[in-house]
C-alpha positions as YAML, in Angstrom:
chain: A
units: angstrom
residues:
- id: 1
  name: UNK
  ca: [-27.87, 1.07, 3.17]
- id: 2
  name: UNK
  ca: [-29.19, -2.48, 2.84]
- id: 3
  name: UNK
  ca: [-28.76, -4.78, 5.80]
- id: 4
  name: UNK
  ca: [-27.74, -8.38, 5.16]
- id: 5
  name: UNK
  ca: [-28.16, -11.36, 7.45]
- id: 6
  name: UNK
  ca: [-25.27, -13.79, 7.72]
- id: 7
  name: UNK
  ca: [-25.00, -17.14, 9.46]
- id: 8
  name: UNK
  ca: [-21.54, -18.14, 10.65]
- id: 9
  name: UNK
  ca: [-20.22, -21.14, 12.52]
- id: 10
  name: UNK
  ca: [-17.10, -20.34, 14.50]
- id: 11
  name: UNK
  ca: [-15.63, -22.76, 17.01]
- id: 12
  name: UNK
  ca: [-18.69, -24.96, 16.66]
- id: 13
  name: UNK
  ca: [-21.01, -22.12, 17.69]
- id: 14
  name: UNK
  ca: [-23.66, -20.48, 15.53]
- id: 15
  name: UNK
  ca: [-23.62, -16.74, 15.00]
- id: 16
  name: UNK
  ca: [-26.37, -14.83, 13.23]
- id: 17
  name: UNK
  ca: [-25.20, -11.37, 12.24]
- id: 18
  name: UNK
  ca: [-26.86, -8.42, 10.57]
- id: 19
  name: UNK
  ca: [-24.47, -6.26, 8.58]
- id: 20
  name: UNK
  ca: [-24.21, -3.71, 5.82]
- id: 21
  name: UNK
  ca: [-21.05, -5.46, 4.60]
- id: 22
  name: UNK
  ca: [-21.00, -7.95, 1.78]
- id: 23
  name: UNK
  ca: [-22.18, -11.34, 3.05]
- id: 24
  name: UNK
  ca: [-19.43, -13.28, 1.26]
- id: 25
  name: UNK
  ca: [-16.82, -11.00, 2.83]
- id: 26
  name: UNK
  ca: [-18.21, -11.75, 6.30]
- id: 27
  name: UNK
  ca: [-18.38, -15.49, 5.57]
- id: 28
  name: UNK
  ca: [-14.73, -15.39, 4.51]
- id: 29
  name: UNK
  ca: [-13.83, -13.61, 7.75]
- id: 30
  name: UNK
  ca: [-15.79, -16.16, 9.76]
- id: 31
  name: UNK
  ca: [-14.03, -19.01, 7.97]
- id: 32
  name: UNK
  ca: [-10.65, -17.42, 8.67]
- id: 33
  name: UNK
  ca: [-11.43, -16.97, 12.37]
- id: 34
  name: UNK
  ca: [-12.81, -20.52, 12.61]
- id: 35
  name: UNK
  ca: [-9.72, -21.94, 10.92]
- id: 36
  name: UNK
  ca: [-7.35, -20.05, 13.21]
- id: 37
  name: UNK
  ca: [-9.39, -20.94, 16.30]
- id: 38
  name: UNK
  ca: [-9.49, -24.62, 15.28]
- id: 39
  name: UNK
  ca: [-5.73, -24.63, 14.78]
- id: 40
  name: UNK
  ca: [-5.14, -23.17, 18.23]
- id: 41
  name: UNK
  ca: [-7.47, -25.71, 19.83]
- id: 42
  name: UNK
  ca: [-5.82, -28.56, 17.91]
- id: 43
  name: UNK
  ca: [-2.38, -27.51, 19.19]
- id: 44
  name: UNK
  ca: [-3.72, -26.97, 22.73]
- id: 45
  name: UNK
  ca: [-6.65, -29.36, 23.26]
- id: 46
  name: UNK
  ca: [-7.01, -28.46, 26.95]
- id: 47
  name: UNK
  ca: [-7.80, -24.80, 26.18]
- id: 48
  name: UNK
  ca: [-11.37, -23.68, 26.61]
- id: 49
  name: UNK
  ca: [-13.05, -22.04, 23.62]
- id: 50
  name: UNK
  ca: [-12.89, -18.67, 25.35]
- id: 51
  name: UNK
  ca: [-9.15, -18.94, 26.07]
- id: 52
  name: UNK
  ca: [-8.49, -20.13, 22.52]
- id: 53
  name: UNK
  ca: [-10.59, -17.18, 21.34]
- id: 54
  name: UNK
  ca: [-8.40, -14.77, 23.31]
- id: 55
  name: UNK
  ca: [-5.25, -16.27, 21.79]
- id: 56
  name: UNK
  ca: [-6.88, -16.06, 18.36]
- id: 57
  name: UNK
  ca: [-7.77, -12.41, 18.96]
- id: 58
  name: UNK
  ca: [-4.19, -11.70, 20.10]
- id: 59
  name: UNK
  ca: [-2.83, -13.29, 16.92]
- id: 60
  name: UNK
  ca: [-5.14, -11.21, 14.74]
- id: 61
  name: UNK
  ca: [-4.24, -8.06, 16.69]
- id: 62
  name: UNK
  ca: [-0.55, -8.88, 16.26]
- id: 63
  name: UNK
  ca: [-1.06, -9.42, 12.51]
- id: 64
  name: UNK
  ca: [-2.88, -6.10, 12.26]
- id: 65
  name: UNK
  ca: [-0.18, -4.15, 14.11]
- id: 66
  name: UNK
  ca: [2.59, -5.70, 12.02]
- id: 67
  name: UNK
  ca: [0.65, -4.89, 8.85]
- id: 68
  name: UNK
  ca: [0.21, -1.29, 10.03]
- id: 69
  name: UNK
  ca: [3.96, -1.04, 10.71]
- id: 70
  name: UNK
  ca: [4.75, -2.41, 7.23]
- id: 71
  name: UNK
  ca: [2.25, 0.02, 5.74]
- id: 72
  name: UNK
  ca: [3.90, 2.95, 7.52]
- id: 73
  name: UNK
  ca: [7.33, 1.86, 6.23]
- id: 74
  name: UNK
  ca: [5.96, 1.54, 2.69]
- id: 75
  name: UNK
  ca: [4.33, 4.98, 2.93]
- id: 76
  name: UNK
  ca: [7.67, 6.49, 3.95]
- id: 77
  name: UNK
  ca: [9.40, 4.73, 1.07]
- id: 78
  name: UNK
  ca: [6.77, 5.93, -1.39]
- id: 79
  name: UNK
  ca: [7.10, 9.48, -0.05]
- id: 80
  name: UNK
  ca: [10.89, 9.32, -0.52]
- id: 81
  name: UNK
  ca: [10.42, 8.01, -4.08]
- id: 82
  name: UNK
  ca: [7.96, 10.78, -4.82]
- id: 83
  name: UNK
  ca: [10.40, 13.39, -3.50]
- id: 84
  name: UNK
  ca: [13.19, 11.87, -5.61]
- id: 85
  name: UNK
  ca: [10.94, 11.85, -8.68]
- id: 86
  name: UNK
  ca: [9.97, 15.48, -8.08]
- id: 87
  name: UNK
  ca: [13.64, 16.47, -7.73]
- id: 88
  name: UNK
  ca: [14.51, 14.54, -10.90]
- id: 89
  name: UNK
  ca: [11.69, 16.28, -12.76]
- id: 90
  name: UNK
  ca: [12.93, 19.68, -11.57]
- id: 91
  name: UNK
  ca: [16.52, 18.78, -12.51]
- id: 92
  name: UNK
  ca: [15.34, 17.63, -15.95]
- id: 93
  name: UNK
  ca: [13.50, 20.91, -16.49]
- id: 94
  name: UNK
  ca: [16.58, 22.93, -15.47]
- id: 95
  name: UNK
  ca: [18.70, 20.83, -17.84]
- id: 96
  name: UNK
  ca: [16.21, 21.30, -20.68]
- id: 97
  name: UNK
  ca: [16.25, 25.07, -20.22]
- id: 98
  name: UNK
  ca: [20.06, 25.08, -20.10]
- id: 99
  name: UNK
  ca: [20.18, 23.01, -23.30]
- id: 100
  name: UNK
  ca: [17.80, 25.47, -25.00]
- id: 101
  name: UNK
  ca: [19.95, 28.39, -23.85]
- id: 102
  name: UNK
  ca: [23.12, 26.71, -25.11]
- id: 103
  name: UNK
  ca: [21.47, 25.86, -28.46]
- id: 104
  name: UNK
  ca: [20.51, 29.51, -28.87]
- id: 105
  name: UNK
  ca: [24.02, 30.56, -27.97]
- id: 106
  name: UNK
  ca: [25.47, 28.07, -30.50]
- id: 107
  name: UNK
  ca: [23.10, 29.36, -33.19]
- id: 108
  name: UNK
  ca: [24.12, 32.94, -32.43]
- id: 109
  name: UNK
  ca: [27.82, 32.02, -32.55]
- id: 110
  name: UNK
  ca: [27.35, 30.17, -35.86]
- id: 111
  name: UNK
  ca: [25.56, 33.19, -37.25]
- id: 112
  name: UNK
  ca: [28.34, 35.46, -36.04]
- id: 113
  name: UNK
  ca: [30.97, 33.10, -37.52]
- id: 114
  name: UNK
  ca: [29.25, 33.06, -40.89]
- id: 115
  name: UNK
  ca: [29.13, 36.88, -40.91]
- id: 116
  name: UNK
  ca: [32.80, 36.97, -39.98]
- id: 117
  name: UNK
  ca: [33.67, 34.62, -42.86]
- id: 118
  name: UNK
  ca: [31.68, 36.82, -45.28]
- id: 119
  name: UNK
  ca: [33.63, 39.88, -44.19]
- id: 120
  name: UNK
  ca: [37.01, 38.26, -44.93]
...
């Protein structure tokens, strides 16, 4: 896999990274981290860069955990929908077979009725 070099500036510090990820993706991540870090430092100007970095990391970790929880809830909902859809499909198949059986029974009864009328 091809290795890419990326230059990022986060919190006023230069970072030179080598990655197999897309460079634009990493630049976007760096911009997001820099923006969040800058916001924290703006709200709390007395914080050191390292303390602001820890708060930033905690916020990202919190976001990740909340996203994982939402994903788990969505997966459960999707699973329930899939089970409902499967049951509905089974019910539809049972109903289709019952309709076919009843149509055959109706046809047989009509045939029997027409024979009965002929015999009269």
